[in-house]
Structures are given as C-alpha cells and as structure tokens.
N, C-alpha and C positions, 0 to 999 in steps of 0.2 A: 645748344643746337650738335648736331654730329656732322665730323669732318671723318668718312674715307669709313671702310667698316663697322656694322654694329655688326657683334660676334654673341653670341646663345647658345646654354647648355640647356640642351635638349632633356631630361632622366625622367624619364613614366615611374620609378618607382624610389622609396627609398631602403630597400629593402629588393636581397634578391627575389625570381622569381616563381613561379611554381606551374607546374602542369609535364607537358608536353615540350624538350628548351630550353626552363625557364623564361618562357615566351610572355608568358599573364602575371602582370602583379600580385604581389601581394594581397591580402585584404587589410583595411583598417590601416594602407601606406597613404600620404602625404605627397606628390616631385614641391619643393618648394621651388620659386624664384623668385627674383631680386623685389620687385612688386606687385602685388597683392590688387590681383585688378582683373578680373578671367580664372575662374575656376571650373572643370571641368566635370564632373560627379558621377562616379558610374556604379554599377552594381555589379554587388559580391560579384568573383570569377564559381567559375563550377558551369558543371557540365552542362544548365541550359542555359545560365547567364552567360553570356559572353560578352568582354572585354572592349577587341578584338576595335569597332568603331573610334572608339574613343583613344587611343595614341596618335590614328590616323587624323582626325580632328583635329590634338591638340600642335602636332606638331606640320598640320596645312595654318591653322590660323600664326603659332612663332615663323612658318617660312615668308608667309604677305611681308611680315617681315613689321607688322600693325604694330603701333604705336603704344602699346600694351602686352602685358606677359602676360602668362598661363599658365596652372596648375591645375594639376592632377588631380584626380581624390580618391582611393578605394573607400570602395563600401565597407569596415566590419560583419554588420549585417544589410544590408541590403536586396538579402532577395526575401522572396515571398511576398504580403502584403502584411499596410501596417493591421495593427491588433483591430483597433475601432473600425475599419474597413467593410461593406454589407461579403456574404459569407457567396462567392457565385460560382457556382457549378460543385459545390458540398467544400465539404471543410479544408485549411491552407492544413500541407502538413508541410512538417519544420518547421523553424524557424521565422520570424513573424519581422518584419524590416521597419527597423526600428535604427535610431539616431544613437549617438551620445555625446556626451559637450563638450567632447575639446575638437567634436565633427561640423559642433554647430560653429564654434567659435573656428574653426578653420575660412570656413563658409562662409562670414560673416563677415569673414578682413577682408573679400575683396568686393566686384564693383558689380558684378557678373556671374553667374553662375547656369553654365550651361549642364544642363539636367538628361542624361540619358536612361531614360527605365524600358524598353525593351520592349514588345510584338504581344498586349496583350491589354487591353483599354482599359479594362478595368483598374486594373495592374500597376497604366501604368496614373492614370490621374489619381486615385490616390497615393502612390510615391509618390506623387511634384506637391500635393495636398497637403501627406507629414513635414513637409521639405518646409517646404513654404510657413506652413502653419509655425516653426520656429526659427525661421529665417528669417531676418529681416533682411534681403534680397528682391535687385529684378531675374529674370533664370525665363531666357530660352529656352525650349523642350526640342526636344532630338529625338523619334520614336522611329518605330519602322513602319506602326499600325496606322492607320486614318483616324487624327482622332484633329477637335476642332477646341477655339476657348467657349461657344459655349457646353462642350464637357464641363471644364474647370468648372465654370461657373455655376454648374447644376448642385456642384461638392462643395461651394458654398471658398472655392476659389476667383482669390484678383485676376479679371489679363484686360491691357489695355485697350482691352474692347466692348470685352465682356464685364460683367458686375453681376455678383451674384446682387439677390435684395440685401438692403446694411444691417436687417439681426441676420443674415445668412453668413452674411461674412466668414470667414476661421481664415484666415492667414495673413501675415503682415509684410507676407509676400506676394510679389506677382509676374504673370508672367505674360511674358513684355513679346513674347513671338513666339511661331510651331517652325517645327522643318519635319517632316515626317517622310518619311519611301527608304529613309538610311540603315539596311538590313545589316541588323548582327551577326555580328561571325562574318563579318568585310565593310572590307575595305570600299568606303563612299564613293559615289562618283563624284566624279569634280562638279558637276549641276549640284548636288550635297553639300559640298561643301564648300561653294560658292556664298549656294542660301547661307546659309550656317556663319562667312564672313564677315558676308551682309547685316542677318540678325546682330551681330551681336556690334560691330560699327555702328549700327547706328546706332545701339542701348547706349555704347558707350561713350557717342557721338550728346546723346540727349542728355546724361548723371552731367555730361558734361556748363549745362547752361544753368 
C-alpha cells in the first residue's frame, strides 16, 4: 500500500539523442524502468520513420499514475519491412526490418507491448507479425493508417477477435487491441491517448486473472 506521492523517473533514452536538438532517441536503445510491465516499441528514427508519438504515449501512461511501469524501446533495425514480406510497389530500399536477440529478450520481459509502426498498412501488418513471431507477448498496435484484426489474421497473426486457421498461425504473441489515427510525427490527441490507456489497462487486467 502506498501513502503520499509516488515518484517515477521518465527517461526516453539510454544514450544521447540524435537529430535537431537531440530530440529523438538513438536507435538500438531502451529506457529502463523498475518493473517490466509495459514496453512501447518504436521504429528506428529517420527521415520517414518518426518516433514522436512514442514518448508522448509513454509519458501519458506514466502520468495517469496507472499501477504499472512503462519502458520505451527504439529498434536498431526498425525501418523497411521483413525480408519475407511480399513486395508491395517494387523492391524495398535500404535495410530490412529485423529484431536482434537482445531486443527479443527485452520485449519478452514485459507483459504488454505497444507496437507503433507508422502509416503503410502492409508495413504495419508485417512488422507486427515479425515481432510476434519471435516474442510471446500481448500486443496493442498503434498506427496512423486504418487497420483491423482481419488484416493481421490474414498473415497468420493471432488476435483477440479473429484467429487465422490453425495450420496458418505464425505467431507466439497476440494482437489484443488496435488504436488507429495516431499521426506519426505529431502529438497524439487526448482521444488517442485515452484509447491507448484503456486498451493497455484492459490487457493488464486480463493478465492478472
């Protein structure tokens, strides 16, 4: 039982920032928290992959005073799409989306993962699938583009509401909730934040049963 104020340290990076003013966390970094409850997974920073909504979501969750701790992870290779994703609109330029062993261990230490992967539906779907193939965790997907549970089930991702055929399941983890309309590079609206908080709280409560 807690009496009085509860102090939380908000740290969005484990090393110096990059970009203008050092405002974006370095790729391949994680902000540690005392208890590994919720992890917010961000794309690698770059010209087209902006991590802006992630720190806002992390701070809002902590500000709510919810009874869990929040960690932020900026992926080392969070751009592009997985190498086994179908080519959409031509060949993929640059690096493929991958997770390293350290990132997999860091994600699986937590109870819930908030996955933020931008504004291209096919990229979001296949990045989430790649993460949940390797990480056994409940996920809340946050994106700008409209997306639904059927989009994930079609590529073998388990979801809370639509399941792929048993012989086509490819993931250990499960998409438990989806929040769309979160514009990358901009501060999320209060409605966006409320949706994310409600989704995380619901998943956390179900994990306690």
